[in-house]
C-alpha positions in Angstrom: 104.9 126.9 68.8 101.8 125.1 68.0 101.1 122.6 64.8 100.4 124.4 61.7 96.3 124.3 61.7 94.7 125.4 58.5 90.8 125.8 58.6 88.3 124.9 55.9 85.0 127.0 56.2 82.6 125.0 54.0 80.1 127.9 52.4 79.3 126.5 49.4 75.6 125.0 50.0 72.4 126.4 48.9 69.6 127.8 50.9 66.6 125.7 50.2 65.5 124.7 53.4 66.1 128.4 54.4 63.4 129.6 51.4 65.8 132.3 50.3 67.3 132.7 46.8 70.8 134.3 48.3 73.1 132.4 50.2 72.6 131.4 53.8 76.1 133.0 54.5 75.2 136.4 53.8 71.8 136.2 56.1 72.0 139.4 58.1 72.6 138.8 61.9 72.1 142.2 63.7 72.7 143.8 60.8 76.2 141.8 59.8 76.5 138.7 57.2 76.4 135.4 58.9 80.0 134.5 57.5 81.6 137.5 59.2 80.8 135.9 62.3 82.5 132.6 61.5 85.5 134.3 60.0 85.9 136.3 62.9 86.0 133.6 65.3 88.8 131.8 63.4 90.5 135.2 62.5 91.0 135.6 66.6 92.1 131.9 67.3 95.4 131.9 67.8 95.9 128.2 66.6 94.2 128.9 63.4 97.5 129.9 61.0 95.2 130.2 57.7 91.6 130.1 56.9 90.6 128.8 53.5 87.0 129.7 52.3 85.3 127.2 50.0 82.0 128.9 48.3 80.1 129.1 45.7 81.6 131.0 42.4 78.7 133.7 42.8 79.7 134.1 46.1 83.4 134.4 45.9 83.7 138.2 45.6 81.5 139.3 48.7 83.1 136.9 50.9 86.3 138.6 49.6 85.1 141.7 50.3 83.9 141.1 53.6 87.7 139.4 54.3 89.1 142.8 53.5 86.6 145.2 55.1 87.2 143.5 58.5 90.8 142.9 57.9 90.3 139.1 57.9 94.2 138.5 57.1 94.4 134.8 57.8 92.1 134.1 54.7 94.5 132.7 52.2 92.4 131.5 49.5 88.5 131.5 48.2 87.9 128.3 46.4 84.8 126.8 44.5 82.6 124.3 46.2 82.1 120.4 44.4 79.3 118.6 43.8 78.9 117.2 47.3 80.3 118.4 50.9 83.5 116.0 50.8 84.2 117.1 47.3 83.9 120.9 48.7 86.2 120.2 51.6 88.6 118.1 49.1 89.0 121.6 47.0 89.7 123.6 50.2 92.3 120.8 51.1 94.1 121.9 47.9 94.2 124.9 48.6 96.1 125.0 52.1 99.4 125.8 52.7 102.0 123.1 52.4 103.1 123.5 56.3 99.5 122.6 57.4 99.8 119.5 60.0 95.9 119.7 60.7 92.8 120.5 59.0 89.8 122.2 61.0 86.7 121.9 59.2 83.7 124.0 59.8 80.1 124.8 58.5 80.2 128.5 57.1 76.4 128.7 58.5 77.3 127.9 61.9 78.3 131.9 62.8 77.8 131.2 66.6 81.2 129.1 67.0 83.5 130.9 69.7 87.4 131.0 69.9 87.0 128.7 72.9 85.4 126.0 71.4 88.0 126.4 68.3 90.8 126.1 71.0 89.1 122.9 72.8 88.7 120.8 69.6 92.1 121.5 68.0 93.8 120.8 71.3 92.0 117.8 71.5 92.9 117.2 67.8 96.6 117.3 68.8 96.3 114.4 71.5 94.2 112.3 69.4 94.6 112.9 65.6 90.9 113.4 65.2 88.6 115.3 67.1 85.0 117.3 66.8 82.8 119.3 69.0 79.4 117.6 70.1 76.5 117.8 72.8 74.7 115.5 74.4 71.0 114.7 73.2 68.2 115.7 75.6 65.3 114.2 73.5 64.6 110.4 73.2 65.4 109.2 69.9 63.7 106.5 68.1 64.7 104.3 65.0 62.0 103.8 62.6 61.6 101.5 59.5 60.5 102.4 55.9 56.9 102.6 57.1 57.6 105.0 59.8 56.9 102.6 62.5 59.3 102.6 65.6 61.9 99.7 65.8 64.1 100.4 68.7 65.1 103.1 71.0 69.2 104.1 71.3 70.3 104.5 74.6 70.5 108.3 75.0 73.7 108.5 77.3 75.5 107.4 74.0 74.2 109.8 71.7 75.7 112.8 70.7 74.7 115.9 68.1 77.5 116.3 66.5 78.9 119.8 65.3 81.8 121.6 63.9 84.5 122.3 63.8 85.9 118.8 63.0 89.6 118.6 63.4 92.1 116.0 61.8 95.6 115.3 61.2 96.4 116.2 57.6 97.7 112.7 56.5 94.7 111.0 58.3 92.0 113.1 56.4 93.6 112.7 53.2 93.9 108.9 53.4 90.3 108.8 54.4 89.4 111.2 51.3 91.1 108.8 49.2 89.4 105.5 50.4 86.0 107.1 50.1 86.2 106.8 46.4 82.9 106.7 44.6 80.8 107.5 48.0 81.9 110.3 48.7 78.3 111.9 47.9 77.1 109.7 50.8 79.3 111.4 53.6 77.4 114.6 55.1 79.7 115.3 57.5 83.8 114.6 57.9 83.7 112.3 60.7 81.9 109.8 58.6 84.8 109.4 56.4 87.3 108.8 59.4 84.5 106.3 60.7 84.6 104.7 57.2 88.5 103.5 57.5 88.3 102.5 61.0 89.7 105.5 62.7 88.5 106.6 66.2 87.7 110.5 66.9 87.2 112.2 70.2 84.0 113.9 70.6 84.9 117.2 72.7 82.1 119.0 74.6 80.2 122.1 72.6 77.7 124.3 73.1 74.0 124.4 72.5 74.5 127.9 71.1 76.5 126.2 68.2 73.9 126.2 65.9 73.6 125.9 62.3 71.3 128.1 60.2 69.0 125.9 58.3 65.7 127.0 58.5 64.3 130.4 59.2 63.5 130.2 63.1 67.4 129.4 63.4 67.8 133.2 62.6 65.6 134.3 65.4 67.6 132.0 67.6 71.1 133.2 66.4 70.0 137.1 67.0 68.8 136.3 70.3 72.2 134.5 71.3 74.4 137.4 69.6 72.5 139.9 71.7 73.1 138.1 75.0 76.8 138.0 74.1 77.1 141.9 73.8 
C-alpha cells in the first residue's frame, strides 16, 4: 500500500494577463471548464488519496458544483487562497487529512497534466523526499542587467523549465514553510521554499504539453492538444 498523498490544487490566482474578468480556472476548453481537466487527472491517479482545492471565495461554489457533477469523490475540501502563492498552499495544507505523508502541489491552470506524469513525480518523491516535473530548455537564455544589457549566458544543458506537480514529504514542506518567515510572498513556486533551506529536489522529466494557461494564445494551444488526445 502506497503512502497517503494529498493533492493541493492552487486555483486562487487572478486572470490579469489573460485579460478576462472571470477566473481562468473556468475558461472553456472544448466546452468544459479548464479546472475540470485538472481535477479529473488527479481523481484518476491511484496514488492520490484526496484533493484539496484552494480558490477565491467567489469561485468555491462553482468548483464544488464541478466536483459533484463529475463525481470527483477525492475532493475533500475547497478553501480560500491567501495573499501569496505560499500562503495559499499553506491554507491548503491545513485542510489536508492528518494521514497525509506527501503533498502534491499543482497549478489549477495546468489542465493538461496527465495521470502518468503525476505518477512519475509522486514516485520520485517517495524515493527522494522532494520532486518536481520539468522540461529541458530549448531556447538560449540570457541574463541581463537593470538596463536590459546582456550579462551572461547560462549553460542550456543545466536549465530546466519547472512545472507542477511539485511533490514533497509533509514534514519537510511544513518545515520549509515555517522557515520562509516574512519572505513567503517572494516564492513563486514551492521548490523555492525547499531550496531556501538547502534541500535537494529531483527534477522528473515532464512534457511540453503540460502548459499553464496564462495568455490567450495558451487557450488555442491547449484545445489543440486536447483534440489530439481524443
